[in-house]
C-alpha positions as CSV (number, residue, x, y, z in Angstrom):
1,M,65.6,8.7,90.3
2,P,62.9,9.6,87.4
3,V,62.3,7.3,84.8
4,E,64.2,7.7,81.5
5,I,62.2,8.3,78.2
6,L,64.1,7.0,75.5
7,M,63.5,7.3,71.8
8,P,61.8,4.0,70.8
9,A,62.7,1.4,68.1
10,L,59.3,1.2,66.2
11,S,60.3,-1.0,63.5
12,P,62.9,-3.5,63.0
13,T,65.0,-1.6,60.7
14,M,64.7,1.9,62.5
15,T,67.8,3.5,63.6
16,E,66.5,7.3,64.1
17,G,63.4,9.1,63.7
18,T,62.0,12.5,63.9
19,L,60.0,13.4,67.2
20,A,56.9,14.8,65.4
21,R,55.1,16.3,68.3
22,W,54.7,15.8,72.1
23,L,51.2,14.8,73.1
24,K,52.1,15.5,76.6
25,A,53.2,18.8,78.3
26,E,55.6,19.0,81.2
27,G,53.7,18.6,84.2
28,D,50.9,16.5,82.8
29,A,50.1,13.3,84.5
30,V,50.9,10.1,82.5
31,K,49.4,6.6,82.8
32,S,50.7,3.4,81.4
33,G,49.4,3.2,77.8
34,D,48.9,6.8,77.3
35,V,50.1,8.3,74.0
36,I,52.6,10.7,75.2
37,A,54.4,11.5,71.5
38,E,54.1,10.9,67.8
39,I,57.3,9.6,66.2
40,E,57.9,9.8,62.4
41,T,59.8,7.0,60.9
42,D,61.0,6.2,57.4
43,K,57.4,5.0,56.6
44,A,54.8,6.5,59.0
45,T,53.9,8.5,61.9
46,M,53.4,6.4,64.8
47,E,52.0,6.8,68.4
48,F,54.4,6.1,71.3
49,E,52.8,5.1,74.5
50,A,54.0,5.4,78.0
51,V,55.1,2.1,79.7
52,D,55.3,3.8,83.3
53,E,52.9,6.0,85.3
54,G,53.8,9.4,86.7
55,V,54.2,13.1,85.6
56,L,56.1,14.1,82.6
57,G,58.8,16.2,84.5
58,K,61.1,17.4,81.5
59,I,61.1,17.1,77.8
60,L,64.8,17.0,76.6
61,V,64.0,16.6,73.0
62,P,61.6,19.4,71.4
63,A,59.0,18.6,69.0
64,G,60.0,18.6,65.2
65,T,63.4,17.3,66.1
66,S,64.8,15.2,63.5
67,G,67.6,12.5,63.2
68,V,67.0,11.3,66.8
69,A,68.9,8.0,67.1
70,V,67.0,5.2,68.8
71,N,67.4,4.9,72.6
72,T,68.3,8.6,72.9
73,L,67.1,10.1,76.1
74,I,64.2,12.3,75.0
75,G,62.5,13.0,78.4
76,L,62.2,12.3,82.0
77,L,59.1,10.9,84.0
78,L,58.7,11.7,87.8
79,E,57.3,8.6,89.6
80,E,54.9,9.0,92.4
81,G,56.7,10.9,95.7
82,E,59.3,12.5,93.5
83,D,59.4,16.2,92.8
84,A,61.1,18.5,90.5
85,S,64.4,18.5,92.4
86,A,64.9,14.9,91.3
87,L,64.9,16.1,87.7
88,A,68.0,18.1,88.3
89,A,69.7,15.0,90.2
90,A,68.9,13.0,87.0
91,A,70.0,15.4,84.4
92,A,73.3,16.7,86.4
93,P,75.6,13.8,85.5
94,K,75.0,14.3,81.6
95,A,75.7,18.0,81.6
96,P,79.2,18.5,82.6
97,P,81.1,16.6,80.0
98,A,79.9,18.9,77.1
99,A,79.3,22.1,79.2
100,A,82.4,22.2,81.5
101,P,85.0,23.9,79.3
102,V,82.4,26.7,78.5
103,A,81.2,27.1,81.9
104,A,84.9,27.7,83.5
105,A,85.3,31.3,82.0
106,P,82.1,32.8,83.0
107,V,82.4,31.4,86.6
108,A,85.9,33.0,86.8
109,A,84.9,36.3,85.1
110,S,82.0,36.8,87.4
111,A,83.7,36.5,90.6
112,A,83.1,40.0,91.8
113,A,79.2,39.6,91.3
114,P,77.4,39.0,94.4
115,A,75.6,35.9,93.3
116,A,78.7,34.3,92.0
117,T,79.8,32.7,95.3
118,A,76.8,30.7,95.7
119,A,77.5,28.7,92.3
120,P,74.9,30.6,90.0
121,A,72.8,28.1,87.8
122,A,74.2,28.9,84.8
123,A,77.7,27.5,85.9
124,K,76.0,24.2,85.5
125,G,76.2,24.6,81.5
126,D,73.8,25.8,79.0
127,R,70.6,24.4,81.0
128,L,69.0,26.6,83.5
129,F,67.6,25.0,86.6
130,A,64.6,27.0,87.7
131,T,61.0,26.3,88.9
132,P,58.3,27.3,86.6
133,L,56.9,29.8,88.9
134,A,60.4,31.4,89.3
135,R,60.9,31.6,85.6
136,R,57.4,33.2,84.9
137,I,58.1,36.0,87.8
138,A,61.6,36.6,86.4
139,K,60.1,36.9,82.9
140,D,57.5,39.3,83.9
141,A,60.0,41.6,85.8
142,G,62.7,41.4,83.0
143,L,65.2,39.7,85.1
144,D,67.7,37.4,83.6
145,L,68.2,34.3,85.5
146,K,71.7,33.4,84.3
147,G,73.8,35.0,86.9
148,L,71.3,34.4,89.8
149,A,72.1,31.6,92.6
150,G,69.5,29.1,93.4
151,S,68.9,28.0,96.9
152,G,66.7,25.1,96.0
153,P,67.7,21.4,95.7
154,H,70.6,21.0,93.4
155,G,70.9,24.6,92.9
156,R,67.5,25.1,91.4
157,I,66.3,28.8,91.5
158,V,63.2,28.9,93.2
159,K,60.4,31.9,93.7
160,H,62.4,33.2,96.7
161,D,65.5,33.5,95.0
162,V,63.8,35.9,92.3
163,E,61.9,37.7,94.7
164,T,65.0,38.3,97.0
165,A,67.0,39.5,93.8
166,L,64.2,42.2,92.6
167,A,64.0,43.3,96.4
168,S,67.8,43.9,96.2
169,G,67.7,45.9,93.0
170,V,69.3,43.3,90.8
171,K,68.8,44.0,87.1
172,P,69.3,41.9,83.9
173,A,72.8,42.1,82.5
174,P,72.7,44.7,79.7
175,A,75.0,42.5,77.7
176,A,73.1,39.4,77.7
177,A,70.7,40.4,74.9
178,P,73.1,42.0,72.5
179,A,75.3,38.8,72.9
180,A,72.8,36.6,71.5
181,A,72.0,38.8,68.4
182,P,75.2,38.2,66.7
183,V,74.9,34.6,66.8
184,A,71.2,34.5,65.6
185,A,72.2,36.7,62.8
186,A,75.0,34.5,62.0
187,V,73.0,31.5,61.0
188,P,71.4,32.7,57.7
189,K,75.0,33.8,56.3
190,A,75.9,30.1,56.4
191,V,73.5,29.3,53.9
192,A,74.9,29.1,50.5
193,P,73.4,31.9,48.4
194,A,71.1,31.2,45.4
195,P,72.9,30.6,42.0
196,S,72.9,33.7,39.8
197,F,71.8,31.5,36.8
198,G,69.1,29.1,35.9
199,P,65.4,29.1,36.8
200,A,64.2,30.0,40.4
201,Y,63.3,27.1,42.7
202,D,62.2,26.1,45.9
203,E,63.8,23.4,47.9
204,V,62.0,21.0,50.3
205,P,64.1,19.0,52.6
206,L,63.9,15.2,52.1
207,S,61.7,13.4,54.8
208,S,62.8,10.3,56.4
209,M,60.2,8.5,54.5
210,R,61.4,10.0,51.1
211,K,65.2,9.2,51.9
212,V,64.2,5.5,52.2
213,I,62.1,5.3,49.3
214,A,64.9,6.8,47.2
215,Q,67.5,4.4,48.8
216,R,65.5,1.5,48.4
217,L,64.2,2.0,44.8
218,S,67.6,2.9,43.7
219,E,69.1,-0.5,45.3
220,A,66.2,-2.4,43.9
221,K,66.9,-1.2,40.2
222,Q,70.6,-1.4,40.4
223,T,71.0,-5.0,42.2
224,V,67.6,-6.9,41.2
225,P,67.6,-8.4,37.6
226,H,64.3,-7.4,36.4
227,F,62.5,-8.6,33.7
228,Y,58.7,-8.1,32.5
229,L,55.8,-9.8,31.2
230,T,52.7,-8.2,30.0
231,I,49.1,-9.7,29.5
232,D,45.8,-8.0,28.5
233,C,42.8,-9.1,30.5
234,R,39.2,-8.4,29.3
235,L,37.0,-6.8,32.2
236,D,33.5,-7.0,30.7
237,K,32.3,-9.9,33.0
238,L,34.1,-8.7,36.1
239,L,32.5,-5.2,35.6
240,A,29.0,-6.6,35.1
241,L,29.5,-8.9,38.2
242,R,30.7,-6.0,40.3
243,G,27.7,-4.0,39.2
244,E,25.3,-6.6,40.5
245,L,27.1,-7.1,43.8
246,N,27.3,-3.4,44.9
247,G,23.5,-3.2,43.9
248,R,22.9,-6.0,46.5
249,S,23.9,-4.5,49.8
250,D,25.2,-1.2,51.2
251,A,27.7,-3.3,53.6
252,Y,30.5,-2.8,50.9
253,K,31.4,-1.1,47.8
254,L,33.7,-3.4,45.6
255,S,36.2,-1.8,43.4
256,V,38.1,-3.4,40.5
257,N,41.2,-3.3,42.7
258,D,39.5,-5.7,45.1
259,F,39.0,-8.1,42.6
260,I,42.5,-7.7,41.6
261,I,43.8,-8.2,45.0
262,R,41.5,-11.5,45.2
263,A,42.7,-12.7,41.8
264,V,46.5,-12.2,42.8
265,A,45.8,-14.1,45.9
266,L,44.0,-17.1,44.3
267,A,46.7,-17.2,41.3
268,L,49.5,-17.2,44.0
269,K,47.9,-20.4,45.5
270,K,47.7,-22.0,42.1
271,V,51.3,-21.0,41.3
272,P,53.1,-20.9,44.7
273,A,56.5,-20.7,42.9
274,A,55.7,-17.1,42.5
275,N,55.2,-16.4,46.1
276,A,58.7,-16.1,46.9
277,S,61.6,-13.8,47.7
278,F,65.4,-14.0,47.2
279,A,67.6,-14.8,50.3
280,E,71.4,-14.7,49.8
281,T,71.8,-18.2,50.3
282,A,68.3,-19.6,49.6
283,I,64.9,-18.9,48.0
284,R,62.0,-18.4,50.5
285,Y,58.8,-19.8,49.3
286,Y,55.9,-18.3,51.4
287,R,53.3,-20.5,53.1
288,E,50.7,-17.5,53.3
289,V,49.6,-15.0,50.7
290,D,50.2,-11.5,52.2
291,V,49.3,-9.0,49.3
292,S,50.8,-5.6,49.7
293,V,49.1,-2.8,47.8
294,A,50.9,0.6,46.8
295,V,49.0,3.5,48.2
296,A,49.9,7.2,47.4
297,T,50.4,9.3,50.4
298,P,51.8,13.1,50.5
299,N,55.1,11.8,51.7
300,G,55.3,9.0,49.1
301,L,54.4,5.5,48.5
302,I,53.6,2.9,51.2
303,T,52.5,-0.7,50.9
304,P,49.8,-1.6,53.2
305,I,49.4,-5.5,53.4
306,V,46.0,-7.4,53.1
307,K,47.3,-10.6,55.1
308,Q,46.2,-14.2,53.9
309,A,44.4,-12.6,51.1
310,D,43.6,-15.9,49.6
311,G,41.4,-16.8,52.5
312,K,39.1,-13.5,52.5
313,G,36.0,-12.8,50.4
314,L,35.7,-9.7,48.1
315,A,33.7,-7.8,50.9
316,A,36.4,-8.5,53.6
317,I,39.3,-7.5,51.1
318,S,37.2,-4.3,50.1
319,N,36.5,-3.1,53.6
320,E,40.1,-4.0,54.9
321,M,41.7,-2.1,52.3
322,K,39.7,0.9,52.6
323,A,40.6,1.0,56.3
324,L,44.3,0.4,55.4
325,A,44.4,3.2,52.7
326,L,43.0,5.8,55.2
327,K,45.5,4.9,57.7
328,A,48.3,5.2,55.3
329,R,47.3,8.4,54.0
330,D,46.9,9.7,57.7
331,G,50.3,8.1,58.6
332,K,48.8,5.9,61.2
333,L,50.1,2.4,59.9
334,K,51.5,0.4,62.4
335,P,54.8,-1.6,61.2
336,E,53.2,-4.9,61.0
337,E,50.5,-3.4,58.8
338,F,53.1,-2.4,55.9
339,Q,56.4,-4.2,56.7
340,G,56.4,-7.9,55.2
341,G,54.1,-9.1,52.4
342,T,55.0,-11.4,49.6
343,F,53.8,-9.9,46.7
344,T,53.0,-6.4,45.6
345,I,50.4,-4.7,43.5
346,S,50.6,-1.2,41.9
347,N,47.3,-0.1,40.3
348,L,47.6,3.2,38.2
349,G,44.4,2.5,36.2
350,M,42.4,5.1,38.1
351,Y,44.8,7.8,36.6
352,G,44.1,6.7,33.3
353,I,47.5,5.1,32.8
354,K,47.4,2.3,29.9
355,E,50.5,0.3,30.7
356,F,53.6,0.5,32.7
357,A,56.4,-1.5,34.3
358,A,56.8,-1.1,38.2
359,I,60.1,-1.5,40.4
360,I,60.1,-4.6,42.5
361,N,59.6,-4.0,46.3
362,P,62.7,-6.1,47.8
363,P,62.9,-8.7,49.0
364,Q,59.7,-9.8,47.1
365,G,60.2,-11.4,43.7
366,C,57.4,-10.1,41.8
367,I,55.2,-6.8,41.6
368,L,52.2,-6.4,39.3
369,A,51.5,-3.1,37.7
370,V,48.0,-2.7,36.5
371,G,46.8,-0.4,33.9
372,A,43.5,1.4,33.1
373,G,40.5,-0.7,31.6
374,E,39.5,1.0,28.4
375,Q,37.5,-0.1,25.4
376,R,39.7,-1.6,22.6
377,P,39.1,-3.6,19.4
378,V,39.1,-7.2,19.8
379,V,38.8,-10.4,18.0
380,K,35.9,-12.8,19.2
381,D,34.8,-15.7,17.5
382,G,36.8,-14.6,14.2
383,A,35.0,-11.2,14.2
384,L,35.8,-7.8,15.4
385,A,34.3,-6.6,18.6
386,I,34.8,-4.1,21.3
387,A,35.9,-5.2,25.0
388,T,37.0,-3.3,27.9
389,V,40.5,-4.5,28.4
390,M,43.2,-4.0,31.0
391,S,46.8,-4.2,30.4
392,C,48.8,-5.8,33.2
393,T,52.8,-6.0,33.5
394,L,54.6,-8.3,36.1
395,S,58.0,-7.2,37.0
396,V,60.0,-10.4,38.0
397,D,63.2,-10.8,40.0
398,H,64.8,-13.3,37.7
399,R,66.9,-14.9,40.6
400,V,63.7,-16.0,42.0
401,V,61.1,-16.6,39.5
402,D,61.7,-18.0,35.8
403,G,59.9,-16.8,33.0
404,A,57.8,-19.9,32.6
405,V,56.8,-19.4,36.4
406,G,55.8,-16.0,35.8
407,A,53.8,-16.7,32.7
408,E,52.2,-19.5,34.4
409,F,51.0,-17.0,37.1
410,L,49.9,-14.5,34.8
411,A,47.6,-17.2,32.9
412,A,46.1,-18.2,36.2
413,F,45.2,-14.5,37.0
414,K,44.1,-13.6,33.6
415,A,41.4,-16.6,34.0
416,L,40.2,-15.4,37.3
417,I,39.6,-11.8,36.2
418,E,38.1,-12.9,32.9
419,E,35.8,-15.5,34.7
420,P,35.1,-13.7,38.0
421,L,32.5,-15.9,39.2
422,T,35.3,-18.4,40.0
423,M,36.4,-16.1,42.5
424,L,33.3,-16.5,44.4
425,L,33.7,-20.6,44.7
């Protein structure tokens, strides 16, 4: 029997996905480890690798189909020694339950037709079993295969059947083509007409990713008791150190965000009570510091993770973050690269945003919203001066982190940002 290819569960929370595209066609050889399809989940488009070897015999779920439940049969793989006849045997048991009531009437109505006595392929339901060569010959000749009996295994229509039908003068049923037209024309009528008032608009269906973002953020804002703490950090020393380090090597290009990730990680080591999340019956204090960083993609925000960031230097963080951001925008992140994390950073400083408050990414206890560094008047040694200042707002889940702990974390973060040499020790 052919090997069943099932819709995979590519993440612990995945219940359905979109079969974005097939990378193998029917008839292609497949080896174990080959990427045969791309599956769009709620967060990313991921590659689906084959486990078994053989030939892709049948694609049952076409590319672009959404809402495909996990473990749904999406294709059949022929193993060594199996031919196309095995596909009919594998698929036949699944077809009759849905197709039997519909198929009964056409069979009875066509009793006078010469091919009906041999159980035409159409009597097996909506699926038509025919070899690719038979289909091509019939298509070129304009022959409708639906009323044709198959002499191949399990009633499959083969080349000989088509040639015999053509030699005997069998023509396509004239009513077949018109019958399909009303069905196709009826589909647009089911769409609700545009309202006769209000501005014109274009409607884009929600992607799986956008649906999950909407659901999770709504739940976070409604169920998590947020409070907010804002602190200003001077960046002048950090900017000077960044310029000096970037001038020393071409192996890395440090950004302000790289320093922020490093400072957050070290501050969480100093204040581990902020590196926590809420569970229904307990508070979880994480032993490792895995920093999630919000990245904008065409489909919405995703948060790739710099794991064990407290143990990585600035160059390592910079190179890893660039690679993760690229994969995020291309939809190539693996589940373990964006699921989890113990603390999130959302930086809109590059867009000129001075200050904002971010929504917590459950089940994490905190998220740090980072604004732009800008020159502001400050008091230094009792005199007015100009400094580059960055405002950062910590959104806190009050069930996990109290105000004093949040303030302690921000104080540790500010000290690292304003004295960046301490991050190099």
